[in-house]
N, C-alpha and C positions, 0 to 999 in steps of 0.2 A: 573789191577784188572778185574774181570769178574763177571757180575751179569745178571740175566735174559737171560743167554746164549750169552751175548755180551761182548767182550773184549775191554777195553778202558783204556786210560791213561789221567791223569790230570796233566798239567805242567804249572807253572807260577802262578801269582796272578793278581787281577784286574777284570775287566768285563769279563764275560764268553764268550768264542768263541768256537762254535762247528764247527769242520772241517770235511767235508764229502768227501770221496775219490771217484775216478772213478773206472771203471770196472777193476777187477783183482788186485786192489791195497790194500794192508794192511796198517795199521796205520803207519808203519815204513817209508812209502813212503813220509811222510812229513818232512824228515830229513833236507831238504834245507829251510824249513820254520819255524820249531819249535823254533829255537834259537831266531830269530828276533821277531816272533809273541808272544812267551811266555814272552818276556821282557816287553810286553805291556798288554797282556791279560792272563786270566786263560784259557788255551787251553785244549779242550776236543777232543782227537783224538780216533777213534774207528775203529774196523773192521766191515764192513757191513756184513750182512748175506751172507754166501757163500764163505767167504775168511778169511784168517788168523786164529785166535783162536776163532772166533765167530761160532755160529751154522750154519750148512749147511743143512737146511731142503729141502725136495723135491721141485723142481721148477714146473712151472715157477714162477718167482718173479714179482712184480710190483714196480714201484717207489713209489707209495702211501703206499704200505706195508712197504717199506724200510724207508719211512719217519716216519711211526709209530714206527719202530725200533729205529730211532733217538730220538723220544720222550722218549722211555724207557731208553735210555742211559742218557739223560738229567736228568730224574727222579732219576736214580741210582746214579748220581753224585750230587744230591741235588740241581739242578739248575732249576729255574722256568721261566727264560727268558735269552736269549743269542743272541749275534751276531752270524751269520751263514755264513760260507764260503763253497761253494760247487764247485768242479771242474768236468767237463765232466758229467759222470753219477751222480756224487755228486751234480752237479748243477741242474740236473733234480730232484733228491731227494729233494734238497733244495726248489725248486719251490713248490712241493707238501707239504712240511713242512709249508711254508709261507701261502699257500692257506688254508690248513685244520687245522692248529694250529697257527693262527696269534698272539695269546696271548703269544706265546713262542719266537717270532722273533723280536728282537730289530732293527737290521739292517741286510742287506742281500747282499752278494757278490756272483754273479753267473759267473763262468769262463768257457769259451770255451764249452758252452752247447747248448741246443736246446729245443724248445717247442714241436716239433714232428719231427720224422725223415722225411727227404726228400728221394728221390729215391737213391741218392748217399750214404748218411749216412746209410740208411737201408742196402745197399749192403755191406758196411764195416762191420757192425755187423753180417750179415749173413755169410760172409766169415770167420770171426773169430769163429763164432758158429760152422760152418761146420768143421773147422780145429780142434776145441776142441773135437767134436764128433768123428772125424776120428782118432785123435792121442791119446785121453784120454784113451780109452780101452787098449792101448798098454802098459800102465804103466808110471812110472816116466819119466819126461822129455817132456811130451806133451806140456807144456807151452813155451818151448824154441822157436819153430817156430812161435807161436802166438805172443810172445814178439818181434820177428824180424819184423813181419808185423806191430805191433803197433809202433815200432821205425820208420818204413818206412813212416807211415802216420802221426806220431806224431811230428817228427822233420822236420825241413826245409831241402831242398836239400843242402843249404849252411852249415848246421850243419854236414852233412855227409862229406863235403869237408874240413871243417875247425875245427870242434869240434867232430871229430870221437871218441876221447878218452872218452868223456862223454857218448856217446852212447854205446861204448864198456863196460864202467863201469856199466851202467844200466843193460845191458844184462848179464854181468858177475854176477851181484847181483841175477838175476833170477836163473842162473845156480847154484849159491851157495845155494839158497833156496831149489833147487831140491836135492842137495847132502845132505843137512841137514834134509831132510824129511819134509820140511815146504812148499812144493809146494801146491798151491791151488788145491782143488778137481775139476776135470774138470766139474763135474755136477754142482758145484757152479758157475763156469764161464758161463756155458750155461744158467743157470737160471738168472744170472745177465744180460746176453745179451738179454734174452727175456724181461726183465724189460726195457731195453733201447729201444728195438724195439717197444714196446707197449706204451711207454710214450707219452702222449698227453695232454697238458695243455692249448692249444690255446684258448679255450672258457672260461678259468677261470683265466688267468693271470691278467686281469684287476681288479681282486678283491684283489690283493696284495697291502697292505698299508705300509709295512715296506720300509723305504728308501733303494733303491737298486742300486748297481753298477753292470753293465754288462761289463766284461773285455774279450777281444778277441785278438788273434794274427792275423795280416793281411796276414800271409802266412800259416794259418791253413788249412791243406789238409784233415783233419779228420772231423772237424765240421767247414766248411767254414764260412767266415765272415757274409754272409747274414743271417745265422741262429741266430747268436748273435744279429745282427741288428734288426731282427724281434722281439726278446725278448724285446729289449730296446724300440721298438716302441709301445709295448702293455702294459708293466708294467708302471703304472702311475708314472711320475716324475723320471723314471730311468735315471741314468747317464751312458753314453756309452763311454768307453775308449778303444783305440786300442794300442797294443804294436807292434810297427813296427819291421819288420824283424824277427818276432817270429812265431812259429808254434803252434800246439795244446798244447805242454808241455812248455809253456813260464815260468811256475813256476820252471822248471828244467833248461831251457836254460838260463834265466836271473833272478835268484832267488832274488837278491838284489833289482832290479827294481820292480819285482812283489811284493815282501814283502812290500816295501815302499808304493806302491799304495794301497794295501789292508789295511795296518795299517792306512794310512791317511784317508781312507773312513770309515772304521769300528770304528775308534776312534772318529769320528764326532758325533755331537748331532743334533737333529732335522732332517732337510732334507739336 
């Protein structure tokens, strides 16, 4: 369904769970999570501004602005309090949601995210932004080289050696989207990259009161482990879990393990 300019789906029953995607990812990217999570929660998946079937206003965007979008989605779904799961850019948006709308957040899971870009992460986003600005004006297919770069920094070197079929499948899915005319507008990607580059919650994370899980891969080359560790060190009472042998996309690399961890934490009560 689509309301207030935002496309979203509601799947399952039980406590509400808002699922917030990373850069360039539409709500279909939760395909490896939705089956397990919707068996326990009422899952709300949606397209952030700039991607999928949601609005693509002129950028730049901010993660605080995108958190306000998430509030609109919850309101449209008739939900006044939810568990929240955010991955990568979605984790940055989830931070702003928990900080600025604490009454809406029951429990919080932040995955492979950051409080502010360090020089390395900044360089990653700048490269992708430059690629989009260079390839986008040429027409359809601009996202294919960007996705190859995302695969390179998102998966582990071991995945390229032993799980290349999964990487090929992901990249083929992007190619299919291009052929179907569903490719993300490059201006939307650039605006999302700007949101990632300017995100900074370092001086406000300590105000988060929702029980929080910080989940990271020990071989994450995109948002390296110290960035997640820093989040866990500032958010009061945060639990910090590491998925060994995983990169940035552990939810794609090891979905069953990832889903189990998320369900166990988000289904809990209290702290």
